[in-house]
N, C-alpha and C positions, 0 to 999 in steps of 0.2 A: 355338595361335598361328596367325593368319591374316595373310598378307602382303596389304596393301592394294594397290590399283592404283597408288597413289603410290609404294609400296615397289617394286613390280615395275618401274614406269617409271624410278625412280631407278637401279636396277641396269642396265637396258637403256641408259639415257643415259650412265652412267659407262663402260660397256663400249664404247659407241660412241666416246666421247672417248679412251678408253685405246688404241683402235686407231689413233688419230691423234696419238699422242704424238710430239713433234718437229716437228709441223706448226704453222702459225699457229693463231690462235683459230678455233674452229668456231662457225658461226652456228646459232642456235636453229632457224631454219627448216630447215636441213639435217638436224639431228638429228631433228627432228619428222617430216620426210618419210621418212627412212631407217627410223626405229623405229616409225613410225605412232603417234605420241604427239600428242595435241592440243596445239597450240603454246602456248596460254595456260596450260594445266595444266603443261606443261614449264617455262615461265618461272618459275612458283612453285616448282617442285621445284629447279631449278638455283639460284635465289636462296637457297633454304634451305641447299643444299649449299655454296654460296659463303660464306654467313654462318657456316657451321660450319668453314670453312677447308679444304674438300676441293677447291674450284675457285677459279680466278682468272677475272676477267672484264675485258673492255675494251669501251668504248662506241665507236660511230661506225663509219666505214668500216674494214674489216679487223678489226672487233671480234667479240666472241662469248665463248665459254668454252673453257677448257682445264683439265686437271688441275693442282692445286697440289702434288701429291705423285706419286711414281711409282705406277703401278697395283699394283705388288707390295706397297705399303705401305697399301693401302686394303682393308679387309675388308668382306665383305657385312654382318657384324655392325655395323660402323661406320655404313654407309649406312642400314640398317634402323632402328637406334636413333635416328638423326637424323630420319628421315621418319615412322616408325611408332611410335616410343617403345620401351618395354621389350620384350625378347624372351620373357619368361616368359609361360606360358599363364594363370597366376593370380598375383595380386598378392603373396601371402604367400611366394612363392619368387623374387621379383624381386630382383636386386641393385641395380638402378637406381631402381626406384620401389616399394620394399617397402611393403606394406600389412599392418598387424598384424591378426591373426585371433584371436578369443577361443577358438577350438577348436584352435589351433596345436599344442599339446602332445600332443593325443590324435587328431589327424586323420590317417587313413591316406591320404587323397587328397593331402595335402601331400607325402608321401613319393614317391608316383607322379609328381606334377607336377614335383617337383624333378628326378627322373630325366629327364623329358621336357625340361625346361628345359636341363639340362646337355647332353643330346644335341644339341638345337637349337643352343645356344651353341657347343659344340665344333665342329660343322660350319661354322657361319657365321663363327666367329673364325679358322678355319684356311683359309677360302676367300677369296681376294683377287679383285679386279677382273681382274688379270692371268690368274688361273686360269680365270675365266669366258671371257675372250677366247681362251685356249688351247683350251678345251673346244669353243667355237664353231667355231674354225678346224678342229679335228679332225673335227667333225661335217660341216662343209661339204665337206672333202676326201673323206670317205667317201661322201657323197651324190653327188658329181660322178663317181665311178668307174663 
């Protein structure tokens, strides 16, 4: 599994928004500048996340985006499935977009790829946007010492 730029940017943008929970809507321009994400690309990502129910948006003066759920309730698996699709390294082990394989019953690769998929999914399902923010905060504190 390779996380695309879109996947990476979605995680960074959601962490940025999570750090501003309780504030008004956050402008795309501000997220783009802080996270160094091209603004037009960020617009597409945020629209996709809004359509999936993870963000709320408001147009006009004072508009922008904010989280639709608490950051503790949004996993990295949720985000990546929305923007990048299935988390499985090969289609025959995917639970979201399973692809039948004629060699499935005798394939040793499937056994290994299932273990890889399970490890990836376990980590991403248990890691929330709030966890990412906590980890970033700890790293910044250590760096400033």
